[in-house]
C-alpha positions in Angstrom: 0.2 -0.2 -0.2 1.3 3.4 -0.3 0.5 6.4 2.9 0.7 9.8 0.8 3.0 8.3 -2.3 4.8 6.3 0.0 5.2 1.9 0.0 4.5 0.5 3.2 4.8 -2.3 4.0 0.8 -2.7 5.5 -1.4 -6.0 6.6 -5.2 -5.4 6.0 -7.6 -7.2 8.4 -10.9 -8.0 6.8 -14.3 -10.4 7.9 -13.9 -10.6 11.6 -17.4 -12.8 12.6 -18.2 -14.0 15.6 -22.1 -16.0 15.8 -23.9 -14.5 18.3 -24.3 -16.9 20.6 -20.6 -15.8 21.2 -20.8 -12.6 21.5 -19.4 -10.2 24.8 -16.7 -13.0 25.7 -13.5 -11.3 24.3 -13.2 -13.0 21.3 -12.4 -10.5 18.6 -10.6 -8.9 20.5 -8.8 -12.3 21.5 -8.4 -13.0 17.8 -7.3 -8.9 16.2 -4.9 -9.7 18.9 -3.5 -12.0 17.5 -3.4 -10.5 14.4 -1.7 -7.9 14.8 1.1 -9.8 17.0 1.2 -11.6 13.3 1.6 -8.6 11.4 4.3 -7.4 13.5 5.8 -10.2 12.9 5.7 -10.6 10.0 7.1 -6.8 9.3 4.2 -4.4 8.8 4.9 -1.2 9.6 0.5 -0.5 10.0 -2.1 -2.7 9.9 -5.1 -1.4 8.4 -9.2 -2.3 7.8 -12.1 -1.3 6.5 -15.1 -0.6 8.9 -18.3 -0.4 9.7 -18.9 2.2 11.2 -21.1 -0.1 14.0 -17.6 -1.4 15.0 -15.6 2.1 15.2 -16.3 1.8 19.3 -15.0 -1.5 19.0 -11.5 -1.3 17.1 -11.5 2.1 19.0 -10.8 0.6 22.7 -8.1 -1.3 21.4 -6.0 1.3 19.9 -6.7 1.3 15.8 -7.8 5.1 15.0 -9.5 6.5 12.2 -8.1 7.7 9.1 -9.8 11.1 7.5 -8.3 10.9 4.3 -10.0 9.4 0.9 -8.6 5.7 0.9 -8.8 4.2 -2.9 -8.2 0.8 -4.0 -8.9 -1.5 -8.1 -11.6 -2.2 -9.0 -12.3 -4.2 -12.9 -13.7 -0.8 -14.0 -11.8 1.2 -12.2 -10.3 2.9 -9.1 -12.4 3.5 -6.4 -12.7 5.4 -2.7 -13.7 3.5 -0.4 -17.1 4.5 1.0 -16.3 2.4 4.6 -14.5 4.4 7.5 -10.5 3.5 7.4 -9.0 2.4 10.8 -5.1 2.3 11.1 -3.4 0.3 13.8 0.3 1.5 14.4 3.2 -0.9 14.4 6.1 1.8 13.7 4.9 4.5 14.7 5.4 6.1 11.1 3.2 9.4 10.5 -0.7 9.2 9.8 -1.2 9.9 6.3 -2.3 13.5 5.3 -3.0 13.2 1.7 -4.1 9.3 1.2 -4.1 6.2 0.5 -4.0 3.6 -1.9 -4.7 0.6 -1.3 -2.8 -0.4 -4.5 -4.8 -2.9 -5.6 -8.8 -5.1 -5.0 -8.9 -4.5 -1.2 -9.1 -7.4 0.5 
């Protein structure tokens, strides 16, 4: 991915689902924290996720922060801007993007 045009080693997180019967037990928190540690061990500098608005509070509690810059990605018919909230988790104390993020491919 590129943050303000500069390549960055980034890991994407998507599709964290917990069956309704098991919600409220900390399962999502555990899965997300394990994913963060795997990304860190793999050398990612930042994690990113495209988030539904109702899940923003959960990720915020876990240390993720909302981006306020456009996030673009590729589709078969051209480039698009993400309609979802984009959140990042910093793993390497790098600056936040100020102009935009380009996924440089299809969304994950």
